[in-house]
C-alpha positions in Angstrom: 17.2 5.6 16.9 15.4 8.0 14.7 12.4 6.9 12.8 13.7 8.9 9.8 17.0 8.9 7.9 19.0 11.8 6.5 18.7 10.1 3.1 14.9 10.2 3.2 13.3 12.9 1.1 11.3 15.6 2.7 8.2 14.4 0.8 8.6 10.8 2.1 8.8 12.0 5.7 5.6 14.0 5.5 3.8 11.2 3.5 4.5 8.6 6.3 3.9 11.1 9.1 1.8 14.2 8.3 2.5 16.0 11.6 6.1 16.4 10.6 5.0 19.1 8.2 4.9 21.5 11.1 8.7 21.1 11.5 9.3 21.8 7.9 7.0 24.8 8.1 8.9 26.1 11.1 12.1 26.2 9.0 10.5 27.4 5.8 11.3 24.1 4.1 9.2 23.3 1.0 7.8 19.7 1.4 5.4 19.8 -1.5 6.9 21.1 -4.8 10.4 20.8 -3.4 9.7 17.6 -1.6 12.1 15.4 -3.6 15.1 16.8 -1.9 16.7 14.7 0.9 16.8 15.8 4.5 20.6 15.8 4.4 20.6 18.1 1.3 18.1 20.6 2.7 19.9 20.8 6.0 23.2 21.6 4.3 21.5 24.2 2.1 19.9 25.9 5.0 22.7 25.6 7.5 20.7 23.3 9.8 22.1 20.5 12.0 20.6 17.3 10.6 20.6 15.4 13.9 18.6 18.2 15.5 16.1 18.3 12.7 15.7 14.5 12.9 15.1 14.8 16.6 12.4 17.4 16.0 10.8 15.2 13.4 10.7 12.2 15.7 9.1 14.4 18.5 6.4 15.7 16.1 5.7 12.2 14.8 5.6 10.7 18.3 3.2 13.4 19.6 0.6 12.3 17.1 1.0 8.5 16.9 -2.6 8.2 15.7 -1.8 10.3 12.6 -2.7 8.4 9.4 0.1 7.1 7.1 -1.3 8.3 3.9 0.9 6.0 1.8 -1.3 3.1 3.0 -4.5 4.5 1.3 -5.5 3.2 -2.1 -5.8 5.4 -5.2 -9.5 5.9 -5.0 -9.4 6.7 -1.3 -6.7 9.2 -1.9 -8.7 10.9 -4.7 -11.7 11.1 -2.4 -9.6 12.5 0.4 -8.2 15.2 -1.8 -11.6 16.2 -3.2 -13.4 16.3 0.1 -10.6 18.0 2.1 -8.5 20.2 -0.2 -10.7 20.8 -3.3 -13.7 21.6 -1.1 -11.6 24.0 1.0 -10.3 25.9 -2.1 -13.7 26.2 -3.6 -15.1 27.5 -0.3 -12.3 30.0 0.4 -11.7 31.6 -3.0 -14.9 33.6 -3.1 -14.5 34.7 0.5 -10.8 35.8 0.1 -11.6 37.5 -3.3 -14.3 39.7 -1.6 -11.9 40.5 1.2 -9.0 41.3 -1.2 -11.2 43.6 -3.3 -12.3 45.5 -0.2 -8.9 45.8 1.4 -7.2 47.0 -1.9 -10.0 49.5 -2.4 -9.9 51.0 1.1 -6.1 50.7 1.9 -4.4 50.4 -1.5 -3.7 54.2 -1.8 -1.8 54.2 1.5 0.1 51.0 0.8 1.0 51.3 -2.9 4.0 49.0 -2.7 2.2 46.0 -1.5 -1.6 45.9 -1.8 -2.2 46.6 -5.5 0.4 44.0 -6.3 -1.2 41.5 -4.0 -4.6 42.2 -5.7 -3.1 41.5 -9.1 -1.4 38.3 -8.0 -4.5 37.0 -6.4 -6.6 37.9 -9.4 -4.3 35.7 -11.5 -3.7 32.9 -9.0 -7.3 32.2 -7.9 -8.8 31.5 -11.3 -5.7 29.6 -12.4 -6.1 27.3 -9.3 -9.8 26.9 -10.1 -9.0 25.8 -13.6 -6.4 23.4 -12.3 -8.9 21.7 -10.0 -11.4 21.4 -12.8 -8.8 19.6 -15.0 -8.0 17.2 -12.2 -11.7 16.5 -11.5 -12.8 16.2 -15.1 -9.9 14.2 -16.6 -7.0 13.0 -14.4 -8.8 11.9 -11.2 -11.4 9.8 -13.2 -8.5 8.1 -15.0 -6.8 7.3 -11.7 -10.0 5.9 -10.2 -10.5 3.7 -13.3 -6.9 2.6 -13.1 -7.5 1.6 -9.4 -10.5 -0.4 -10.4 -8.8 -2.2 -13.2 -11.1 -0.6 -15.8 -8.5 1.5 -17.7 -7.2 0.3 -21.0 -3.5 -0.6 -20.8 -2.6 2.0 -23.5 -4.5 4.6 -21.6 -2.7 3.6 -18.4 0.6 4.4 -20.0 -0.7 7.8 -21.2 -1.5 8.8 -17.7 2.0 10.1 -17.2 1.4 13.2 -19.4 -1.5 14.7 -17.5 0.3 14.0 -14.2 3.4 15.8 -15.5 1.2 18.8 -16.5 -0.4 18.9 -13.1 3.0 18.7 -11.4 4.3 21.6 -13.5 1.2 23.7 -12.6 1.8 22.9 -8.9 5.2 24.5 -9.2 3.6 27.6 -10.8 1.0 27.8 -8.0 3.7 27.4 -5.3 5.7 30.3 -6.9 2.7 32.5 -7.1 1.9 32.1 -3.4 5.5 32.5 -2.4 5.4 35.9 -4.2 2.2 36.9 -2.3 3.8 35.9 1.0 6.8 38.2 0.1 4.6 41.1 -0.8 2.6 40.6 2.4 5.7 40.6 4.7 5.0 37.0 5.8 1.4 38.0 6.6 2.3 40.2 9.5 -0.4 42.9 9.4 0.7 46.5 9.7 -0.5 48.6 12.6 -3.1 50.4 10.6 -4.7 47.2 9.3 -8.4 47.0 9.8 -10.3 43.8 10.8 -10.9 42.9 7.1 -7.3 43.3 6.3 -6.2 41.1 9.3 -8.9 38.5 8.3 -7.5 38.5 4.7 -3.9 38.0 5.8 -4.9 35.2 8.2 -7.0 33.6 5.4 -4.3 33.7 2.8 -1.8 32.2 5.2 -4.2 29.4 6.0 -4.9 29.0 2.3 -1.1 28.7 1.5 -0.7 26.0 4.3 -3.5 24.0 2.9 -2.1 24.3 -0.6 1.3 22.9 0.6 -0.5 19.9 2.1 -2.7 19.5 -1.0 0.2 19.6 -3.4 2.3 17.3 -1.2 -0.5 14.7 -1.1 -0.7 14.7 -4.9 3.0 15.0 -5.8 4.4 12.5 -3.2 1.6 10.1 -2.5 -1.1 10.0 -5.2 0.9 10.5 -8.4 3.8 8.1 -7.5 1.2 5.4 -6.7 -0.7 6.0 -9.9 2.5 5.9 -12.0 3.5 2.6 -10.3 0.1 1.1 -10.9 0.4 2.0 -14.6 3.8 0.4 -14.8 5.7 3.6 -15.2 9.0 4.6 -13.7 9.0 7.2 -10.9 9.4 10.8 -12.2 
């Protein structure tokens, strides 16, 4: 019998067993911003056989039995995990990828006018937008959530936590769309034959950055935010 059900949402599956994200990545299934869709729905939409996908999810989960069930972490632990793992990664990678992007566009942009200049413009918008997003979480929302977890948040403030969470969720959608456009311009990050080492490093780095963003957004949208809403006495979004 499968550990998962066709009625489970994609986000629920990855929340309880993070290794299953690889199965969804294989099929190009969005488990972060689009994670509220059931397995049954997404299989019908993509023409996939639900029993086959469930079997693959079971294998992925069984292959890593020690994988942590993130739904069992408390709010403060979740915040600390997001900061130390995902926020730290974004802050480390943006300057490196920005330097690579500027170099590759400068050197190869003239020979690849249909893709590289557009990639440069998309990154120049997406990177600072993501940095601003992290700052809003770190300076306002996450401290609220930690205070809520510690029982130090005024009840009226607890009810108000839904608004900043909704804003962050909307921004997650925007970031996801931006990186989907970049992937499209980059041809799924398959480097052309004339790509230099810097270009290949850029494509590899952007692909890794996008994978981390999916896991980052998933952890907030489908684990942290639902728990915070529940603790504040709010209905699920």
